[in-house]
PDB file of the backbone (N, CA, C, O) and the ligand in Angstrom, with CONECT records:
HET    LIG  A 101      17
ATOM      1  N   UNK A   1     -27.001   0.072  -3.902  1.00  0.00           N
ATOM      2  CA  UNK A   1     -25.695  -0.324  -4.453  1.00  0.00           C
ATOM      3  C   UNK A   1     -25.246  -1.600  -3.739  1.00  0.00           C
ATOM      4  O   UNK A   1     -25.309  -1.705  -2.514  1.00  0.00           O
ATOM      5  N   UNK A   2     -24.780  -2.592  -4.566  1.00  0.00           N
ATOM      6  CA  UNK A   2     -24.305  -3.841  -3.970  1.00  0.00           C
ATOM      7  C   UNK A   2     -22.922  -3.652  -3.359  1.00  0.00           C
ATOM      8  O   UNK A   2     -22.193  -2.732  -3.726  1.00  0.00           O
ATOM      9  N   UNK A   3     -22.573  -4.518  -2.436  1.00  0.00           N
ATOM     10  CA  UNK A   3     -21.227  -4.551  -1.882  1.00  0.00           C
ATOM     11  C   UNK A   3     -20.278  -5.138  -2.915  1.00  0.00           C
ATOM     12  O   UNK A   3     -20.652  -6.042  -3.662  1.00  0.00           O
ATOM     13  N   UNK A   4     -19.047  -4.627  -2.962  1.00  0.00           N
ATOM     14  CA  UNK A   4     -18.059  -5.145  -3.916  1.00  0.00           C
ATOM     15  C   UNK A   4     -17.347  -6.357  -3.352  1.00  0.00           C
ATOM     16  O   UNK A   4     -16.944  -6.356  -2.188  1.00  0.00           O
ATOM     17  N   UNK A   5     -17.187  -7.390  -4.163  1.00  0.00           N
ATOM     18  CA  UNK A   5     -16.400  -8.551  -3.746  1.00  0.00           C
ATOM     19  C   UNK A   5     -14.936  -8.149  -3.852  1.00  0.00           C
ATOM     20  O   UNK A   5     -14.499  -7.669  -4.898  1.00  0.00           O
ATOM     21  N   UNK A   6     -14.163  -8.343  -2.761  1.00  0.00           N
ATOM     22  CA  UNK A   6     -12.761  -7.963  -2.775  1.00  0.00           C
ATOM     23  C   UNK A   6     -11.989  -8.814  -3.787  1.00  0.00           C
ATOM     24  O   UNK A   6     -12.090 -10.040  -3.803  1.00  0.00           O
ATOM     25  N   UNK A   7     -11.208  -8.114  -4.640  1.00  0.00           N
ATOM     26  CA  UNK A   7     -10.322  -8.881  -5.532  1.00  0.00           C
ATOM     27  C   UNK A   7      -9.108  -9.324  -4.728  1.00  0.00           C
ATOM     28  O   UNK A   7      -8.887  -8.867  -3.606  1.00  0.00           O
ATOM     29  N   UNK A   8      -8.331 -10.217  -5.316  1.00  0.00           N
ATOM     30  CA  UNK A   8      -7.139 -10.764  -4.678  1.00  0.00           C
ATOM     31  C   UNK A   8      -6.172  -9.616  -4.380  1.00  0.00           C
ATOM     32  O   UNK A   8      -5.871  -8.817  -5.267  1.00  0.00           O
ATOM     33  N   UNK A   9      -5.692  -9.530  -3.163  1.00  0.00           N
ATOM     34  CA  UNK A   9      -4.723  -8.495  -2.800  1.00  0.00           C
ATOM     35  C   UNK A   9      -3.982  -8.903  -1.540  1.00  0.00           C
ATOM     36  O   UNK A   9      -4.412  -9.785  -0.796  1.00  0.00           O
ATOM     37  N   UNK A  10      -2.842  -8.228  -1.320  1.00  0.00           N
ATOM     38  CA  UNK A  10      -2.121  -8.399  -0.052  1.00  0.00           C
ATOM     39  C   UNK A  10      -2.193  -7.072   0.681  1.00  0.00           C
ATOM     40  O   UNK A  10      -2.074  -6.009   0.072  1.00  0.00           O
ATOM     41  N   UNK A  11      -2.386  -7.139   1.989  1.00  0.00           N
ATOM     42  CA  UNK A  11      -2.626  -5.940   2.794  1.00  0.00           C
ATOM     43  C   UNK A  11      -1.806  -5.996   4.070  1.00  0.00           C
ATOM     44  O   UNK A  11      -1.621  -7.061   4.658  1.00  0.00           O
ATOM     45  N   UNK A  12      -1.317  -4.835   4.492  1.00  0.00           N
ATOM     46  CA  UNK A  12      -0.562  -4.757   5.751  1.00  0.00           C
ATOM     47  C   UNK A  12      -0.843  -3.408   6.405  1.00  0.00           C
ATOM     48  O   UNK A  12      -0.945  -2.384   5.729  1.00  0.00           O
ATOM     49  N   UNK A  13      -0.968  -3.426   7.750  1.00  0.00           N
ATOM     50  CA  UNK A  13      -1.201  -2.190   8.491  1.00  0.00           C
ATOM     51  C   UNK A  13       0.074  -1.793   9.237  1.00  0.00           C
ATOM     52  O   UNK A  13       0.717  -2.624   9.880  1.00  0.00           O
ATOM     53  N   UNK A  14       0.428  -0.502   9.140  1.00  0.00           N
ATOM     54  CA  UNK A  14       1.604   0.054   9.827  1.00  0.00           C
ATOM     55  C   UNK A  14       1.121   1.100  10.823  1.00  0.00           C
ATOM     56  O   UNK A  14       0.220   1.882  10.521  1.00  0.00           O
ATOM     57  N   UNK A  15       1.720   1.114  12.008  1.00  0.00           N
ATOM     58  CA  UNK A  15       1.354   2.096  13.032  1.00  0.00           C
ATOM     59  C   UNK A  15       2.574   2.944  13.369  1.00  0.00           C
ATOM     60  O   UNK A  15       3.675   2.428  13.560  1.00  0.00           O
ATOM     61  N   UNK A  16       2.352   4.289  13.441  1.00  0.00           N
ATOM     62  CA  UNK A  16       3.445   5.228  13.688  1.00  0.00           C
ATOM     63  C   UNK A  16       3.203   6.002  14.984  1.00  0.00           C
ATOM     64  O   UNK A  16       2.158   5.868  15.621  1.00  0.00           O
ATOM     65  N   UNK A  17       4.206   6.825  15.362  1.00  0.00           N
ATOM     66  CA  UNK A  17       4.076   7.588  16.603  1.00  0.00           C
ATOM     67  C   UNK A  17       2.999   8.660  16.497  1.00  0.00           C
ATOM     68  O   UNK A  17       2.321   8.985  17.471  1.00  0.00           O
ATOM     69  N   UNK A  18       2.856   9.212  15.261  1.00  0.00           N
ATOM     70  CA  UNK A  18       1.930  10.349  15.083  1.00  0.00           C
ATOM     71  C   UNK A  18       1.577  10.515  13.608  1.00  0.00           C
ATOM     72  O   UNK A  18       2.075   9.791  12.747  1.00  0.00           O
ATOM     73  N   UNK A  19       0.716  11.475  13.343  1.00  0.00           N
ATOM     74  CA  UNK A  19       0.233  11.709  11.975  1.00  0.00           C
ATOM     75  C   UNK A  19       1.381  12.096  11.041  1.00  0.00           C
ATOM     76  O   UNK A  19       1.456  11.636   9.902  1.00  0.00           O
ATOM     77  N   UNK A  20       2.273  12.950  11.549  1.00  0.00           N
ATOM     78  CA  UNK A  20       3.374  13.463  10.710  1.00  0.00           C
ATOM     79  C   UNK A  20       4.243  12.307  10.204  1.00  0.00           C
ATOM     80  O   UNK A  20       4.632  12.287   9.036  1.00  0.00           O
ATOM     81  N   UNK A  21       4.548  11.345  11.084  1.00  0.00           N
ATOM     82  CA  UNK A  21       5.375  10.197  10.675  1.00  0.00           C
ATOM     83  C   UNK A  21       4.614   9.294   9.709  1.00  0.00           C
ATOM     84  O   UNK A  21       5.185   8.747   8.765  1.00  0.00           O
ATOM     85  N   UNK A  22       3.313   9.147   9.963  1.00  0.00           N
ATOM     86  CA  UNK A  22       2.492   8.326   9.061  1.00  0.00           C
ATOM     87  C   UNK A  22       2.463   8.948   7.669  1.00  0.00           C
ATOM     88  O   UNK A  22       2.561   8.241   6.666  1.00  0.00           O
ATOM     89  N   UNK A  23       2.330  10.257   7.611  1.00  0.00           N
ATOM     90  CA  UNK A  23       2.276  10.955   6.319  1.00  0.00           C
ATOM     91  C   UNK A  23       3.622  10.884   5.609  1.00  0.00           C
ATOM     92  O   UNK A  23       3.675  10.752   4.386  1.00  0.00           O
ATOM     93  N   UNK A  24       4.704  10.969   6.366  1.00  0.00           N
ATOM     94  CA  UNK A  24       6.046  10.855   5.760  1.00  0.00           C
ATOM     95  C   UNK A  24       6.217   9.469   5.141  1.00  0.00           C
ATOM     96  O   UNK A  24       6.797   9.327   4.064  1.00  0.00           O
ATOM     97  N   UNK A  25       5.705   8.449   5.831  1.00  0.00           N
ATOM     98  CA  UNK A  25       5.764   7.078   5.318  1.00  0.00           C
ATOM     99  C   UNK A  25       4.965   6.963   4.024  1.00  0.00           C
ATOM    100  O   UNK A  25       5.420   6.354   3.055  1.00  0.00           O
ATOM    101  N   UNK A  26       3.791   7.543   4.015  1.00  0.00           N
ATOM    102  CA  UNK A  26       2.948   7.515   2.817  1.00  0.00           C
ATOM    103  C   UNK A  26       3.685   8.125   1.626  1.00  0.00           C
ATOM    104  O   UNK A  26       3.602   7.617   0.508  1.00  0.00           O
ATOM    105  N   UNK A  27       4.405   9.220   1.877  1.00  0.00           N
ATOM    106  CA  UNK A  27       5.139   9.869   0.785  1.00  0.00           C
ATOM    107  C   UNK A  27       6.310   9.000   0.301  1.00  0.00           C
ATOM    108  O   UNK A  27       6.624   8.964  -0.889  1.00  0.00           O
ATOM    109  N   UNK A  28       6.942   8.305   1.246  1.00  0.00           N
ATOM    110  CA  UNK A  28       8.035   7.403   0.839  1.00  0.00           C
ATOM    111  C   UNK A  28       7.490   6.228   0.013  1.00  0.00           C
ATOM    112  O   UNK A  28       8.106   5.811  -0.968  1.00  0.00           O
ATOM    113  N   UNK A  29       6.348   5.710   0.417  1.00  0.00           N
ATOM    114  CA  UNK A  29       5.708   4.644  -0.361  1.00  0.00           C
ATOM    115  C   UNK A  29       5.367   5.161  -1.757  1.00  0.00           C
ATOM    116  O   UNK A  29       5.533   4.459  -2.754  1.00  0.00           O
ATOM    117  N   UNK A  30       4.893   6.389  -1.804  1.00  0.00           N
ATOM    118  CA  UNK A  30       4.545   6.988  -3.096  1.00  0.00           C
ATOM    119  C   UNK A  30       5.735   7.081  -4.023  1.00  0.00           C
ATOM    120  O   UNK A  30       5.623   6.833  -5.223  1.00  0.00           O
ATOM    121  N   UNK A  31       6.881   7.441  -3.457  1.00  0.00           N
ATOM    122  CA  UNK A  31       8.107   7.529  -4.274  1.00  0.00           C
ATOM    123  C   UNK A  31       8.482   6.154  -4.836  1.00  0.00           C
ATOM    124  O   UNK A  31       8.831   6.024  -6.009  1.00  0.00           O
ATOM    125  N   UNK A  32       8.401   5.123  -3.970  1.00  0.00           N
ATOM    126  CA  UNK A  32       8.707   3.757  -4.432  1.00  0.00           C
ATOM    127  C   UNK A  32       7.748   3.351  -5.550  1.00  0.00           C
ATOM    128  O   UNK A  32       8.160   2.784  -6.563  1.00  0.00           O
ATOM    129  N   UNK A  33       6.483   3.646  -5.354  1.00  0.00           N
ATOM    130  CA  UNK A  33       5.464   3.270  -6.343  1.00  0.00           C
ATOM    131  C   UNK A  33       5.719   3.957  -7.674  1.00  0.00           C
ATOM    132  O   UNK A  33       5.619   3.337  -8.733  1.00  0.00           O
ATOM    133  N   UNK A  34       6.044   5.223  -7.614  1.00  0.00           N
ATOM    134  CA  UNK A  34       6.328   5.960  -8.853  1.00  0.00           C
ATOM    135  C   UNK A  34       7.577   5.383  -9.540  1.00  0.00           C
ATOM    136  O   UNK A  34       7.604   5.231 -10.761  1.00  0.00           O
ATOM    137  N   UNK A  35       8.587   5.071  -8.763  1.00  0.00           N
ATOM    138  CA  UNK A  35       9.817   4.505  -9.354  1.00  0.00           C
ATOM    139  C   UNK A  35       9.545   3.167 -10.033  1.00  0.00           C
ATOM    140  O   UNK A  35      10.156   2.842 -11.051  1.00  0.00           O
ATOM    141  N   UNK A  36       8.631   2.401  -9.466  1.00  0.00           N
ATOM    142  CA  UNK A  36       8.305   1.075 -10.023  1.00  0.00           C
ATOM    143  C   UNK A  36       7.177   1.136 -11.038  1.00  0.00           C
ATOM    144  O   UNK A  36       6.921   0.161 -11.745  1.00  0.00           O
ATOM    145  N   UNK A  37       6.504   2.272 -11.114  1.00  0.00           N
ATOM    146  CA  UNK A  37       5.256   2.371 -11.887  1.00  0.00           C
ATOM    147  C   UNK A  37       4.295   1.264 -11.476  1.00  0.00           C
ATOM    148  O   UNK A  37       3.642   0.637 -12.310  1.00  0.00           O
ATOM    149  N   UNK A  38       4.228   1.040 -10.163  1.00  0.00           N
ATOM    150  CA  UNK A  38       3.312   0.042  -9.618  1.00  0.00           C
ATOM    151  C   UNK A  38       2.772   0.621  -8.321  1.00  0.00           C
ATOM    152  O   UNK A  38       3.547   0.902  -7.407  1.00  0.00           O
ATOM    153  N   UNK A  39       1.473   0.804  -8.222  1.00  0.00           N
ATOM    154  CA  UNK A  39       0.904   1.645  -7.174  1.00  0.00           C
ATOM    155  C   UNK A  39      -0.030   0.897  -6.238  1.00  0.00           C
ATOM    156  O   UNK A  39      -0.879   0.119  -6.673  1.00  0.00           O
ATOM    157  N   UNK A  40       0.143   1.146  -4.942  1.00  0.00           N
ATOM    158  CA  UNK A  40      -0.725   0.517  -3.937  1.00  0.00           C
ATOM    159  C   UNK A  40      -1.959   1.359  -3.673  1.00  0.00           C
ATOM    160  O   UNK A  40      -2.037   2.524  -4.064  1.00  0.00           O
ATOM    161  N   UNK A  41      -2.927   0.738  -2.997  1.00  0.00           N
ATOM    162  CA  UNK A  41      -3.991   1.511  -2.367  1.00  0.00           C
ATOM    163  C   UNK A  41      -3.470   1.875  -0.981  1.00  0.00           C
ATOM    164  O   UNK A  41      -2.938   1.024  -0.268  1.00  0.00           O
ATOM    165  N   UNK A  42      -3.625   3.137  -0.604  1.00  0.00           N
ATOM    166  CA  UNK A  42      -3.067   3.625   0.662  1.00  0.00           C
ATOM    167  C   UNK A  42      -4.178   4.274   1.468  1.00  0.00           C
ATOM    168  O   UNK A  42      -4.871   5.171   0.988  1.00  0.00           O
ATOM    169  N   UNK A  43      -4.337   3.809   2.696  1.00  0.00           N
ATOM    170  CA  UNK A  43      -5.325   4.429   3.586  1.00  0.00           C
ATOM    171  C   UNK A  43      -4.628   4.888   4.862  1.00  0.00           C
ATOM    172  O   UNK A  43      -4.132   4.070   5.637  1.00  0.00           O
ATOM    173  N   UNK A  44      -4.594   6.194   5.071  1.00  0.00           N
ATOM    174  CA  UNK A  44      -4.052   6.748   6.308  1.00  0.00           C
ATOM    175  C   UNK A  44      -5.247   6.956   7.225  1.00  0.00           C
ATOM    176  O   UNK A  44      -6.112   7.778   6.921  1.00  0.00           O
ATOM    177  N   UNK A  45      -5.318   6.247   8.320  1.00  0.00           N
ATOM    178  CA  UNK A  45      -6.522   6.256   9.184  1.00  0.00           C
ATOM    179  C   UNK A  45      -6.116   6.232  10.644  1.00  0.00           C
ATOM    180  O   UNK A  45      -4.968   5.954  10.989  1.00  0.00           O
ATOM    181  N   UNK A  46      -7.081   6.529  11.487  1.00  0.00           N
ATOM    182  CA  UNK A  46      -6.847   6.600  12.940  1.00  0.00           C
ATOM    183  C   UNK A  46      -5.643   7.476  13.249  1.00  0.00           C
ATOM    184  O   UNK A  46      -4.906   7.197  14.194  1.00  0.00           O
ATOM    185  N   UNK A  47      -5.439   8.492  12.496  1.00  0.00           N
ATOM    186  CA  UNK A  47      -4.418   9.564  12.535  1.00  0.00           C
ATOM    187  C   UNK A  47      -2.971   9.072  12.512  1.00  0.00           C
ATOM    188  O   UNK A  47      -2.092   9.852  12.147  1.00  0.00           O
ATOM    189  N   UNK A  48      -2.674   7.827  12.882  1.00  0.00           N
ATOM    190  CA  UNK A  48      -1.275   7.373  12.882  1.00  0.00           C
ATOM    191  C   UNK A  48      -1.106   5.979  12.291  1.00  0.00           C
ATOM    192  O   UNK A  48      -0.058   5.354  12.458  1.00  0.00           O
ATOM    193  N   UNK A  49      -2.137   5.489  11.601  1.00  0.00           N
ATOM    194  CA  UNK A  49      -2.044   4.154  11.000  1.00  0.00           C
ATOM    195  C   UNK A  49      -2.134   4.270   9.490  1.00  0.00           C
ATOM    196  O   UNK A  49      -2.851   5.116   8.957  1.00  0.00           O
ATOM    197  N   UNK A  50      -1.394   3.406   8.810  1.00  0.00           N
ATOM    198  CA  UNK A  50      -1.427   3.372   7.344  1.00  0.00           C
ATOM    199  C   UNK A  50      -1.661   1.928   6.916  1.00  0.00           C
ATOM    200  O   UNK A  50      -0.892   1.034   7.267  1.00  0.00           O
ATOM    201  N   UNK A  51      -2.734   1.710   6.152  1.00  0.00           N
ATOM    202  CA  UNK A  51      -2.991   0.383   5.590  1.00  0.00           C
ATOM    203  C   UNK A  51      -2.669   0.423   4.107  1.00  0.00           C
ATOM    204  O   UNK A  51      -3.208   1.229   3.349  1.00  0.00           O
ATOM    205  N   UNK A  52      -1.764  -0.483   3.716  1.00  0.00           N
ATOM    206  CA  UNK A  52      -1.335  -0.584   2.316  1.00  0.00           C
ATOM    207  C   UNK A  52      -1.924  -1.852   1.730  1.00  0.00           C
ATOM    208  O   UNK A  52      -1.813  -2.927   2.319  1.00  0.00           O
ATOM    209  N   UNK A  53      -2.551  -1.728   0.570  1.00  0.00           N
ATOM    210  CA  UNK A  53      -3.068  -2.895  -0.140  1.00  0.00           C
ATOM    211  C   UNK A  53      -2.429  -2.953  -1.513  1.00  0.00           C
ATOM    212  O   UNK A  53      -2.293  -1.934  -2.190  1.00  0.00           O
ATOM    213  N   UNK A  54      -2.034  -4.163  -1.923  1.00  0.00           N
ATOM    214  CA  UNK A  54      -1.355  -4.336  -3.202  1.00  0.00           C
ATOM    215  C   UNK A  54      -2.040  -5.388  -4.053  1.00  0.00           C
ATOM    216  O   UNK A  54      -2.333  -6.486  -3.580  1.00  0.00           O
ATOM    217  N   UNK A  55      -2.290  -5.055  -5.291  1.00  0.00           N
ATOM    218  CA  UNK A  55      -2.720  -6.014  -6.289  1.00  0.00           C
ATOM    219  C   UNK A  55      -2.280  -5.470  -7.642  1.00  0.00           C
ATOM    220  O   UNK A  55      -2.029  -4.272  -7.776  1.00  0.00           O
ATOM    221  N   UNK A  56      -2.185  -6.334  -8.638  1.00  0.00           N
ATOM    222  CA  UNK A  56      -1.812  -5.880  -9.981  1.00  0.00           C
ATOM    223  C   UNK A  56      -3.093  -5.739 -10.795  1.00  0.00           C
ATOM    224  O   UNK A  56      -3.660  -6.728 -11.258  1.00  0.00           O
ATOM    225  N   UNK A  57      -3.537  -4.507 -10.962  1.00  0.00           N
ATOM    226  CA  UNK A  57      -4.854  -4.261 -11.588  1.00  0.00           C
ATOM    227  C   UNK A  57      -4.917  -4.857 -12.992  1.00  0.00           C
ATOM    228  O   UNK A  57      -5.933  -5.421 -13.396  1.00  0.00           O
ATOM    229  N   UNK A  58      -3.788  -4.718 -13.743  1.00  0.00           N
ATOM    230  CA  UNK A  58      -3.812  -5.195 -15.137  1.00  0.00           C
ATOM    231  C   UNK A  58      -3.955  -6.718 -15.206  1.00  0.00           C
ATOM    232  O   UNK A  58      -4.391  -7.254 -16.225  1.00  0.00           O
ATOM    233  N   UNK A  59      -3.589  -7.416 -14.125  1.00  0.00           N
ATOM    234  CA  UNK A  59      -3.695  -8.878 -14.095  1.00  0.00           C
ATOM    235  C   UNK A  59      -4.915  -9.344 -13.294  1.00  0.00           C
ATOM    236  O   UNK A  59      -5.363 -10.482 -13.429  1.00  0.00           O
ATOM    237  N   UNK A  60      -5.445  -8.440 -12.456  1.00  0.00           N
ATOM    238  CA  UNK A  60      -6.582  -8.815 -11.610  1.00  0.00           C
ATOM    239  C   UNK A  60      -6.218  -9.790 -10.517  1.00  0.00           C
ATOM    240  O   UNK A  60      -7.062 -10.531 -10.013  1.00  0.00           O
ATOM    241  N   UNK A  61      -4.937  -9.779 -10.157  1.00  0.00           N
ATOM    242  CA  UNK A  61      -4.483 -10.693  -9.086  1.00  0.00           C
ATOM    243  C   UNK A  61      -3.158 -10.181  -8.528  1.00  0.00           C
ATOM    244  O   UNK A  61      -2.592  -9.215  -9.038  1.00  0.00           O
ATOM    245  N   UNK A  62      -2.670 -10.838  -7.476  1.00  0.00           N
ATOM    246  CA  UNK A  62      -1.366 -10.510  -6.888  1.00  0.00           C
ATOM    247  C   UNK A  62      -0.275 -11.121  -7.761  1.00  0.00           C
ATOM    248  O   UNK A  62      -0.327 -12.303  -8.103  1.00  0.00           O
ATOM    249  N   UNK A  63       0.720 -10.295  -8.117  1.00  0.00           N
ATOM    250  CA  UNK A  63       1.840 -10.789  -8.945  1.00  0.00           C
ATOM    251  C   UNK A  63       3.163 -10.499  -8.229  1.00  0.00           C
ATOM    252  O   UNK A  63       3.199  -9.954  -7.126  1.00  0.00           O
ATOM    253  N   UNK A  64       4.237 -10.887  -8.903  1.00  0.00           N
ATOM    254  CA  UNK A  64       5.580 -10.671  -8.352  1.00  0.00           C
ATOM    255  C   UNK A  64       5.831  -9.185  -8.106  1.00  0.00           C
ATOM    256  O   UNK A  64       6.524  -8.822  -7.156  1.00  0.00           O
ATOM    257  N   UNK A  65       5.274  -8.329  -8.953  1.00  0.00           N
ATOM    258  CA  UNK A  65       5.450  -6.873  -8.781  1.00  0.00           C
ATOM    259  C   UNK A  65       4.926  -6.424  -7.414  1.00  0.00           C
ATOM    260  O   UNK A  65       5.521  -5.565  -6.763  1.00  0.00           O
ATOM    261  N   UNK A  66       3.810  -7.015  -6.991  1.00  0.00           N
ATOM    262  CA  UNK A  66       3.241  -6.656  -5.694  1.00  0.00           C
ATOM    263  C   UNK A  66       4.163  -7.085  -4.565  1.00  0.00           C
ATOM    264  O   UNK A  66       4.369  -6.350  -3.599  1.00  0.00           O
ATOM    265  N   UNK A  67       4.712  -8.280  -4.699  1.00  0.00           N
ATOM    266  CA  UNK A  67       5.645  -8.777  -3.669  1.00  0.00           C
ATOM    267  C   UNK A  67       6.929  -7.954  -3.655  1.00  0.00           C
ATOM    268  O   UNK A  67       7.500  -7.706  -2.593  1.00  0.00           O
ATOM    269  N   UNK A  68       7.383  -7.529  -4.838  1.00  0.00           N
ATOM    270  CA  UNK A  68       8.589  -6.683  -4.916  1.00  0.00           C
ATOM    271  C   UNK A  68       8.341  -5.352  -4.218  1.00  0.00           C
ATOM    272  O   UNK A  68       9.177  -4.897  -3.437  1.00  0.00           O
ATOM    273  N   UNK A  69       7.213  -4.733  -4.491  1.00  0.00           N
ATOM    274  CA  UNK A  69       6.909  -3.448  -3.862  1.00  0.00           C
ATOM    275  C   UNK A  69       6.703  -3.635  -2.363  1.00  0.00           C
ATOM    276  O   UNK A  69       7.121  -2.786  -1.575  1.00  0.00           O
ATOM    277  N   UNK A  70       6.069  -4.724  -1.959  1.00  0.00           N
ATOM    278  CA  UNK A  70       5.861  -4.997  -0.527  1.00  0.00           C
ATOM    279  C   UNK A  70       7.204  -5.097   0.195  1.00  0.00           C
ATOM    280  O   UNK A  70       7.369  -4.572   1.296  1.00  0.00           O
ATOM    281  N   UNK A  71       8.150  -5.768  -0.434  1.00  0.00           N
ATOM    282  CA  UNK A  71       9.483  -5.898   0.185  1.00  0.00           C
ATOM    283  C   UNK A  71      10.160  -4.543   0.334  1.00  0.00           C
ATOM    284  O   UNK A  71      10.770  -4.253   1.362  1.00  0.00           O
ATOM    285  N   UNK A  72      10.046  -3.721  -0.697  1.00  0.00           N
ATOM    286  CA  UNK A  72      10.652  -2.371  -0.632  1.00  0.00           C
ATOM    287  C   UNK A  72       9.983  -1.538   0.460  1.00  0.00           C
ATOM    288  O   UNK A  72      10.652  -0.788   1.172  1.00  0.00           O
ATOM    289  N   UNK A  73       8.679  -1.671   0.589  1.00  0.00           N
ATOM    290  CA  UNK A  73       7.960  -0.917   1.619  1.00  0.00           C
ATOM    291  C   UNK A  73       8.410  -1.361   3.006  1.00  0.00           C
ATOM    292  O   UNK A  73       8.565  -0.538   3.908  1.00  0.00           O
ATOM    293  N   UNK A  74       8.618  -2.663   3.169  1.00  0.00           N
ATOM    294  CA  UNK A  74       9.076  -3.171   4.472  1.00  0.00           C
ATOM    295  C   UNK A  74      10.474  -2.672   4.838  1.00  0.00           C
ATOM    296  O   UNK A  74      10.855  -2.677   6.009  1.00  0.00           O
ATOM    297  N   UNK A  75      11.231  -2.243   3.835  1.00  0.00           N
ATOM    298  CA  UNK A  75      12.600  -1.751   4.102  1.00  0.00           C
ATOM    299  C   UNK A  75      12.633  -0.271   4.471  1.00  0.00           C
ATOM    300  O   UNK A  75      13.677   0.250   4.864  1.00  0.00           O
ATOM    301  N   UNK A  76      11.489   0.408   4.345  1.00  0.00           N
ATOM    302  CA  UNK A  76      11.478   1.861   4.667  1.00  0.00           C
ATOM    303  C   UNK A  76      11.785   2.049   6.160  1.00  0.00           C
ATOM    304  O   UNK A  76      11.826   3.180   6.644  1.00  0.00           O
TER     305      UNK A  76
HETATM  306  C1  LIG A 101       0.278   2.873 -17.521  1.00  0.00           C
HETATM  307  C2  LIG A 101       0.814   2.394 -16.182  1.00  0.00           C
HETATM  308  O1  LIG A 101       2.074   1.822 -16.367  1.00  0.00           O
HETATM  309  C3  LIG A 101      -0.098   1.293 -15.637  1.00  0.00           C
HETATM  310  O2  LIG A 101      -1.423   1.802 -15.556  1.00  0.00           O
HETATM  311  C4  LIG A 101       0.343   0.819 -14.239  1.00  0.00           C
HETATM  312  C5  LIG A 101       0.277   1.907 -13.187  1.00  0.00           C
HETATM  313  N1  LIG A 101       0.342   1.351 -11.835  1.00  0.00           N
HETATM  314  C6  LIG A 101      -0.180   0.134 -11.553  1.00  0.00           C
HETATM  315  N2  LIG A 101      -0.307  -0.284 -10.274  1.00  0.00           N
HETATM  316  C7  LIG A 101      -0.885  -1.472  -9.987  1.00  0.00           C
HETATM  317  N3  LIG A 101      -1.003  -1.853  -8.685  1.00  0.00           N
HETATM  318  N4  LIG A 101      -1.349  -2.262 -10.947  1.00  0.00           N
HETATM  319  C8  LIG A 101      -1.276  -1.956 -12.262  1.00  0.00           C
HETATM  320  O3  LIG A 101      -1.727  -2.743 -13.116  1.00  0.00           O
HETATM  321  C9  LIG A 101      -0.629  -0.702 -12.621  1.00  0.00           C
HETATM  322  N5  LIG A 101      -0.466  -0.320 -13.889  1.00  0.00           N
CONECT  306  307
CONECT  307  306  308  309
CONECT  308  307
CONECT  309  307  310  311
CONECT  310  309
CONECT  311  309  312  322
CONECT  312  311  313
CONECT  313  312  314
CONECT  314  313  315  321
CONECT  315  314  316
CONECT  316  315  317  318
CONECT  317  316
CONECT  318  316  319
CONECT  319  318  320  321
CONECT  320  319
CONECT  321  314  319  322
CONECT  322  311  321
END
């Protein structure tokens, strides 16, 4: 299997005190995504880190929707 070329996206890593706080953050991001009908890729890793990646799949690139959701996530 070939390696996939990364499509255009914006990514940010968040670090929390523990797994429980990281998971709570993931759920809050999920609520925002559902409200916007715009969904990130979410990776909860190293037990207390969350990496969020945003791209607009229907456009195949980063759009204003991604920046809007990123701003809302930063306000959590
Ligand atoms: C039908 C539904 O509105 C679409 O599939 C939405 C869902 N969430 C989405 N999220 C993202 N990141 N990109 C999209 O193109 C997208 N499309």
